[in-house]
C-alpha angles and dihedrals in degrees: 000000000000119000129183103239091209085070093060130090128179114242096253092047091048088051091053090048092053098034094247131133121249089246092054092049090052091051092050092049091049089051090052098247093135136038111242137194125198121211119180092338095311116116119217132188114229109231097226128138092281092057098038095050095047112120127198109255124215121206121208 
């Protein structure tokens, strides 16, 4: 499988990009909200439409 590495972000960097904590990103990944790729033990989020269009949700 070939992947354009410019379309990958580490979980903490993706969290900073979207304004989310590292813990929240891990929960969302576990729930299957984002497509991930693991390389040498480092997990990356694939910056596809699903990831780019994700908006922070507030609960009241």
